[in-house]
C-alpha positions as CSV (number, residue, x, y, z in Angstrom):
1,M,113.4,-137.4,97.4
2,E,111.3,-138.5,100.6
3,R,111.6,-136.6,104.2
4,V,113.8,-138.8,106.8
5,Y,112.7,-138.0,110.5
6,I,115.9,-136.7,112.0
7,K,116.2,-139.6,114.8
8,N,116.4,-142.0,111.5
9,V,119.3,-139.5,109.7
10,K,122.3,-142.4,108.6
11,V,125.7,-140.9,107.9
12,G,127.2,-141.5,105.0
13,E,123.6,-141.0,103.2
14,T,121.8,-137.8,101.7
15,N,119.1,-137.1,103.6
16,K,115.9,-134.7,103.3
17,I,115.1,-133.2,106.8
18,Q,112.1,-130.9,107.5
19,G,111.5,-128.9,110.6
20,F,111.9,-125.8,112.6
21,L,115.3,-123.8,113.2
22,E,115.8,-124.0,116.7
23,N,119.0,-121.9,116.6
24,I,120.8,-119.4,114.1
25,R,124.6,-118.8,114.1
26,D,125.2,-116.9,110.9
27,K,129.3,-116.3,110.5
28,K,131.0,-114.5,107.7
29,S,131.8,-117.8,105.9
30,M,130.0,-120.2,107.6
31,A,126.4,-120.3,109.2
32,F,125.3,-123.3,111.4
33,L,121.9,-123.9,112.3
34,V,119.9,-126.4,114.1
35,V,117.1,-128.0,112.8
36,K,114.5,-129.9,115.2
37,D,111.5,-132.0,114.4
38,I,109.3,-133.8,116.3
39,T,112.0,-136.8,116.6
40,G,115.1,-134.7,117.5
41,K,117.8,-132.4,116.1
42,L,120.3,-132.1,113.8
43,Q,123.4,-129.3,113.2
44,V,123.3,-128.2,109.3
45,T,126.3,-126.7,108.4
46,I,126.8,-124.5,105.4
47,E,129.7,-123.2,103.6
48,K,129.0,-119.9,102.3
49,E,131.4,-119.7,99.5
50,K,130.6,-123.5,98.4
51,Y,126.8,-122.5,98.1
52,P,125.9,-118.8,97.5
53,E,122.3,-119.6,96.8
54,I,122.0,-121.5,99.9
55,A,123.7,-118.9,102.4
56,E,121.2,-116.3,100.5
57,A,118.1,-118.1,101.0
58,I,119.1,-118.4,104.8
59,S,120.0,-115.0,105.1
60,G,117.8,-112.7,107.7
61,L,116.1,-116.2,108.9
62,L,114.7,-115.9,112.4
63,P,114.4,-118.8,114.8
64,H,111.3,-121.0,114.4
65,S,111.2,-120.3,110.7
66,V,110.2,-123.6,109.1
67,V,112.9,-125.2,106.6
68,T,113.7,-128.3,104.2
69,F,117.5,-129.5,103.6
70,E,118.6,-132.0,101.5
71,G,122.3,-133.6,101.6
72,P,124.9,-135.7,102.9
73,V,125.4,-136.4,106.5
74,V,128.5,-136.6,107.8
75,A,130.4,-137.9,111.1
76,N,131.9,-134.9,112.8
77,E,133.6,-135.7,116.4
78,Y,133.2,-131.8,117.5
79,V,129.8,-131.5,117.0
80,K,127.7,-132.0,120.4
81,M,124.5,-133.1,119.2
82,G,124.9,-136.6,118.1
83,G,128.5,-136.2,116.4
84,M,127.3,-135.6,113.1
85,E,126.3,-132.6,110.8
86,M,124.3,-132.1,107.5
87,L,126.1,-130.5,104.3
88,P,123.2,-129.2,102.4
89,E,123.1,-129.1,99.0
90,K,119.5,-127.7,98.4
91,V,117.1,-125.5,100.8
92,E,113.7,-124.6,100.4
93,V,112.4,-121.8,103.2
94,E,109.2,-123.4,103.9
95,S,107.7,-120.4,105.9
96,R,109.5,-117.2,107.4
97,A,109.1,-116.8,111.3
98,E,108.4,-113.1,112.8
99,A,110.3,-112.3,116.0
100,L,108.4,-114.5,118.8
101,P,106.0,-112.6,121.0
102,F,107.3,-113.8,124.5
103,G,110.4,-114.4,126.1
104,P,111.8,-117.6,127.8
105,D,110.3,-116.2,131.1
106,A,106.8,-115.5,130.2
107,N,104.1,-116.6,132.5
108,I,101.6,-119.5,131.7
109,D,98.9,-117.0,130.7
110,T,100.8,-115.3,128.2
111,R,102.2,-118.6,126.8
112,L,98.6,-119.7,126.7
113,D,97.7,-116.9,124.3
114,F,100.4,-117.8,121.7
115,R,100.3,-121.8,122.8
116,W,100.7,-123.1,119.3
117,V,104.4,-121.4,119.7
118,D,104.6,-122.5,123.4
119,L,104.1,-126.4,122.0
120,R,107.3,-126.4,120.4
121,S,109.4,-126.6,123.4
122,D,111.1,-129.7,124.2
123,K,109.5,-130.3,127.3
124,N,106.0,-129.5,125.9
125,Q,106.6,-132.1,123.1
126,L,107.7,-134.9,125.8
127,M,104.8,-134.2,127.8
128,F,102.7,-135.3,125.2
129,K,104.6,-138.2,123.8
130,A,104.5,-139.6,127.2
131,Q,100.5,-138.8,127.5
132,T,100.1,-140.6,124.3
133,C,102.4,-143.5,125.3
134,M,100.2,-143.8,128.3
135,I,96.9,-143.2,127.0
136,N,97.7,-145.9,124.2
137,A,99.2,-148.4,127.0
138,M,95.7,-148.2,128.3
139,R,93.5,-148.6,125.5
140,E,95.7,-151.6,124.8
141,Y,95.6,-153.1,127.9
142,C,91.6,-152.8,127.8
143,I,91.6,-154.2,124.1
144,N,93.8,-157.3,125.3
145,N,91.1,-157.8,128.0
146,N,88.1,-158.2,125.7
147,F,86.8,-154.5,125.7
148,L,84.9,-152.9,123.2
149,E,86.1,-148.8,122.3
150,I,82.6,-146.7,121.9
151,H,82.4,-143.2,121.2
152,T,78.9,-141.6,123.1
153,P,77.4,-138.5,122.2
154,K,78.5,-135.0,123.8
155,L,75.3,-133.5,123.1
156,I,72.6,-134.8,125.3
157,G,68.9,-133.4,125.7
158,A,69.0,-133.8,129.9
159,A,71.2,-132.5,132.0
160,S,73.4,-135.5,133.1
161,E,74.5,-137.2,136.5
162,S,73.7,-134.6,139.2
163,G,71.9,-132.4,137.1
164,S,73.9,-129.3,138.0
165,D,77.7,-128.1,136.7
166,V,76.2,-128.4,133.2
167,F,76.8,-126.0,129.7
168,E,73.4,-125.3,128.3
169,L,72.9,-124.3,124.7
170,K,70.3,-123.8,122.3
171,Y,69.5,-126.9,119.9
172,F,67.2,-125.7,117.4
173,D,63.8,-125.7,118.8
174,R,64.9,-127.1,122.6
175,K,67.6,-127.2,125.3
176,A,70.6,-129.1,124.9
177,Y,73.3,-129.9,127.4
178,L,77.2,-131.0,126.9
179,A,77.8,-133.8,128.8
180,Q,79.7,-134.5,132.3
181,S,80.8,-137.8,131.5
182,P,79.6,-140.8,129.0
183,Q,78.1,-142.1,132.4
184,F,74.1,-142.9,131.0
185,Y,75.5,-144.1,127.9
186,K,78.4,-146.4,129.1
187,Q,75.7,-148.1,131.3
188,M,73.1,-148.3,128.1
189,A,76.2,-150.0,126.6
190,M,76.1,-152.6,129.3
191,A,72.3,-152.9,128.8
192,S,73.3,-153.6,125.3
193,G,75.2,-156.5,126.0
194,F,78.9,-155.2,125.2
195,E,79.7,-156.6,128.7
196,R,83.3,-154.1,128.6
197,I,83.6,-151.1,126.9
198,F,85.9,-147.9,127.3
199,E,86.1,-144.5,126.0
200,T,88.5,-141.7,125.5
201,G,86.9,-138.3,125.0
202,P,85.9,-134.7,125.9
203,V,84.2,-134.0,129.3
204,F,82.5,-130.4,129.9
205,R,82.0,-129.3,133.4
206,A,80.5,-125.9,134.1
207,E,82.4,-125.2,137.2
208,K,83.8,-121.5,138.3
209,S,87.2,-123.5,139.9
210,Y,90.3,-121.6,139.7
211,T,92.6,-124.1,141.0
212,N,95.5,-126.0,139.5
213,K,93.4,-129.1,139.0
214,H,90.3,-128.3,137.3
215,A,89.1,-127.4,134.0
216,T,85.7,-126.9,132.1
217,E,86.3,-129.2,129.5
218,F,89.0,-132.3,129.5
219,T,89.7,-135.4,128.3
220,G,88.2,-138.3,130.0
221,F,89.2,-142.4,130.1
222,D,86.1,-144.0,130.5
223,V,85.5,-147.8,131.5
224,E,82.4,-150.0,132.2
225,I,82.4,-153.9,133.2
226,S,79.3,-156.1,133.4
227,Y,78.9,-159.4,135.6
228,I,80.8,-157.8,138.3
229,E,80.3,-159.0,142.2
230,S,81.4,-156.1,144.1
231,Y,83.1,-152.6,143.1
232,E,86.2,-154.7,144.4
233,D,85.9,-155.8,140.9
234,V,86.4,-152.5,139.4
235,M,89.2,-151.4,141.8
236,K,91.1,-154.4,141.4
237,F,90.7,-153.8,137.3
238,E,91.6,-149.8,137.3
239,E,94.5,-150.8,139.8
240,E,95.7,-153.4,137.0
241,L,95.4,-151.0,133.8
242,L,96.9,-148.0,135.9
243,T,100.0,-150.2,136.7
244,Y,100.3,-151.7,133.1
245,A,100.3,-148.2,131.8
246,L,103.1,-146.9,134.3
247,K,105.2,-149.6,133.4
248,K,104.4,-148.9,129.7
249,L,105.4,-145.2,130.5
250,N,108.7,-146.2,132.7
251,E,109.6,-148.2,130.1
252,A,109.6,-145.7,127.2
253,Y,109.9,-142.1,128.9
254,G,110.9,-142.7,132.7
255,E,114.5,-141.3,132.2
256,E,113.3,-138.5,130.0
257,I,110.8,-137.3,132.4
258,K,113.3,-137.4,135.5
259,E,115.6,-135.4,133.6
260,V,113.3,-132.7,132.2
261,F,110.6,-132.5,135.1
262,G,112.0,-134.2,137.9
263,E,109.5,-136.7,138.6
264,E,110.2,-140.1,139.0
265,V,107.7,-142.7,137.7
266,V,107.3,-145.2,140.1
267,V,105.3,-148.4,138.9
268,P,103.2,-149.3,141.9
269,T,102.7,-152.7,143.3
270,I,99.2,-154.3,143.5
271,P,96.8,-154.2,145.1
272,F,96.3,-150.6,146.1
273,P,95.8,-149.8,149.9
274,R,92.3,-148.8,150.7
275,M,90.8,-147.0,153.3
276,K,87.2,-146.2,154.7
277,L,86.8,-142.5,154.4
278,A,86.2,-142.1,158.4
279,D,89.3,-143.9,159.2
280,V,91.3,-141.5,156.6
281,Y,90.3,-138.6,159.1
282,K,91.1,-140.8,162.2
283,E,94.6,-141.3,160.7
284,L,95.0,-137.8,159.4
285,E,94.0,-136.5,163.0
286,A,96.4,-139.4,165.2
287,R,99.2,-138.7,162.8
288,Y,99.3,-135.2,161.8
289,G,97.2,-133.7,164.1
290,F,94.5,-132.6,161.1
291,T,90.8,-131.9,161.8
292,V,87.6,-130.7,160.0
293,P,84.6,-129.9,161.8
294,D,82.2,-133.0,161.7
295,G,79.7,-131.5,159.2
296,E,82.7,-131.9,156.5
297,K,83.7,-135.3,157.5
298,N,81.1,-136.6,155.0
299,D,83.6,-136.0,152.0
300,L,87.4,-135.5,151.4
301,T,88.1,-131.5,151.6
302,T,90.6,-130.5,149.4
303,E,93.3,-130.6,152.2
304,A,92.5,-133.7,153.4
305,E,92.8,-135.2,149.8
306,R,96.2,-133.3,149.6
307,M,97.1,-135.2,153.0
308,C,96.4,-138.4,151.8
309,K,99.6,-138.4,149.5
310,Q,101.7,-138.3,152.8
311,L,99.1,-140.7,154.6
312,A,99.3,-143.0,151.7
313,K,103.3,-143.3,151.9
314,D,103.5,-143.2,155.9
315,M,101.0,-146.1,156.2
316,F,101.6,-148.0,152.9
317,G,104.6,-146.9,151.5
318,H,102.4,-146.4,148.4
319,E,101.4,-143.6,145.7
320,F,98.1,-144.6,145.7
321,I,95.3,-145.0,148.1
322,F,91.8,-145.9,147.3
323,V,89.1,-144.4,149.5
324,T,85.8,-146.0,150.3
325,D,82.3,-145.8,152.3
326,F,81.5,-142.3,151.2
327,P,77.6,-141.4,152.6
328,K,74.9,-141.3,149.6
329,D,74.3,-137.9,149.9
330,K,77.9,-137.3,148.4
331,R,77.7,-140.0,145.7
332,A,75.6,-140.1,142.5
333,F,72.0,-141.4,142.3
334,Y,73.2,-144.5,140.3
335,H,75.4,-145.6,142.7
336,M,74.2,-149.2,143.9
337,R,73.8,-149.2,147.7
338,K,74.5,-152.1,150.4
339,D,72.8,-151.1,153.8
340,D,72.4,-147.8,153.0
341,M,76.0,-147.0,152.1
342,P,77.1,-146.4,148.3
343,Q,79.2,-149.1,146.8
344,G,81.9,-147.0,145.4
345,Y,85.3,-145.2,145.8
346,D,87.7,-142.3,144.8
347,L,91.2,-142.9,144.1
348,I,93.8,-140.6,145.3
349,W,97.1,-140.3,143.5
350,K,99.7,-138.0,145.1
351,G,96.9,-136.2,147.0
352,V,94.8,-135.7,143.8
353,E,91.4,-137.2,143.1
354,I,92.0,-139.0,139.7
355,T,89.1,-141.4,139.7
356,T,85.1,-141.8,141.0
357,G,84.3,-145.3,140.4
358,A,81.3,-147.4,141.7
359,Q,79.3,-150.8,141.3
360,R,76.0,-149.2,139.7
361,E,72.4,-149.7,140.5
362,H,71.2,-151.9,137.4
363,R,67.7,-152.7,139.0
364,Y,64.9,-150.6,137.6
365,D,63.0,-150.3,140.3
366,V,65.5,-149.3,142.9
367,L,67.5,-147.1,140.7
368,K,64.2,-145.1,139.9
369,V,63.2,-144.4,143.8
370,Q,67.2,-143.2,144.2
371,A,66.4,-141.2,141.3
372,D,63.7,-139.5,142.7
373,E,65.2,-139.0,145.9
374,K,67.4,-136.7,144.4
375,G,65.0,-134.9,142.5
376,L,66.0,-136.0,139.1
377,G,63.3,-138.4,138.3
378,E,62.1,-136.5,135.2
379,D,65.1,-135.3,133.8
380,V,66.7,-138.7,133.6
381,K,63.7,-140.8,132.3
382,F,65.3,-141.7,129.0
383,Y,68.4,-142.9,131.0
384,L,65.8,-145.0,133.0
385,E,64.8,-147.2,130.3
386,F,67.7,-148.4,129.7
387,F,67.3,-151.1,132.8
388,K,63.3,-152.0,131.7
389,Y,64.4,-154.6,129.6
390,G,67.3,-156.5,131.5
391,C,70.7,-155.4,132.6
392,P,73.7,-157.3,134.1
393,P,75.2,-156.4,137.0
394,H,78.0,-153.6,136.3
395,G,80.3,-150.8,137.5
396,G,83.3,-148.6,136.3
397,F,85.2,-145.7,136.7
398,G,86.5,-142.8,134.7
399,L,90.2,-141.0,134.9
400,G,90.9,-138.0,134.0
401,V,93.5,-138.0,131.4
402,D,95.2,-134.6,132.1
403,R,95.0,-134.9,135.7
404,L,97.1,-138.4,134.8
405,T,99.8,-136.2,132.8
406,M,99.8,-133.3,135.9
407,L,100.8,-136.2,138.3
408,V,103.7,-138.0,136.0
409,T,105.0,-133.9,135.1
410,G,104.6,-132.1,138.5
411,L,102.9,-129.3,136.2
412,T,99.3,-127.7,136.4
413,I,96.6,-128.5,134.4
414,K,97.0,-125.4,132.4
415,E,100.2,-126.3,131.2
416,V,99.4,-129.9,130.5
417,E,96.1,-129.2,128.2
418,F,97.0,-128.9,124.8
419,L,94.4,-125.8,124.7
420,F,93.2,-125.0,128.7
421,R,89.4,-124.3,129.2
422,G,88.7,-122.5,132.5
423,P,86.0,-120.0,133.3
424,N,88.2,-117.1,131.8
425,R,89.8,-118.9,128.7
426,L,88.0,-119.6,125.2
427,T,90.7,-118.8,123.0
428,P,92.7,-119.6,121.0
């Protein structure tokens, strides 16, 4: 008999279900069990006198044991869980669980030590259903807009982007590095005539950061687009992409997310508000009395970034805000410049930076000067080769999938990654 997902079981039919035991009430003549799979839960009611072999098989089982049951599903108005129950005629105990190594009030670090058990919770499984929905919607939107999906190497021969915060490793007889982003290869795809590409893949950052939003390995959703006229084209595409994804997410899981996480999935209006960095600081001071030393105003400080949540709400009634006009010393060498100003932006959502995007410099001679200016000329020699033989104007951005999930659920980065990686955590 083929297995049926619990959400698809039908009253009046014999079904085969498989899953974890979530709850067990073992009485003298009856046993009541709750079986859970990834789609739902079902009460299984065992009449011990009628089926002594089933009663014996489930005797002594602890929650989280894995079982298979076969039997008819009947209506029962007294069962709160869907008004139905299974009366099993067959049982197979697939795996007996020991007592769990932590309780319901365990802290996140203890739960991460046993992450495979922690992930069984309804809350965590909803989180990954929501993430899957959101990323699928983003992929769908890209494909519907003539994008190709690529998969770039994560082992690279030269330190990427800034040349700092990279993991170095031994690669046979020479050094290699884990990619900080697929940036160089995204641009290679533009030089290859692919025109529009996206990628979902791992990103590595050798940063000793101990915040609720940083990790040493995370998942990025990257986009690159050819034949743009300015970085405004990149911002326009990103706001359309995110609006599409959040609309799909809200339709599929909005009510559950609000019930379980207490967070409302707001589908944003387009266009997203835009502000220059200098104007952000002016408004933060005028409205909230927030100031930072002049020497720190060439970038968004962590606190200024956080306060952008209130600023976007008060000024624009919006959850998102694009911040533009960062000075060149705070932007990567491959950002195109106009009047010496990098043509790029950060996107802030709920007070957290989720994207750095830009129009890229596609002219070989200009790009070489900018790489030399950052002291990267020799390290990025292979990358510069991409632009010697013609390359269209282009731009793009990278989104942190885990940060998106974090902001949708209101959790921390440790809680939303399948397996968190930070300076002090490399297992499981």
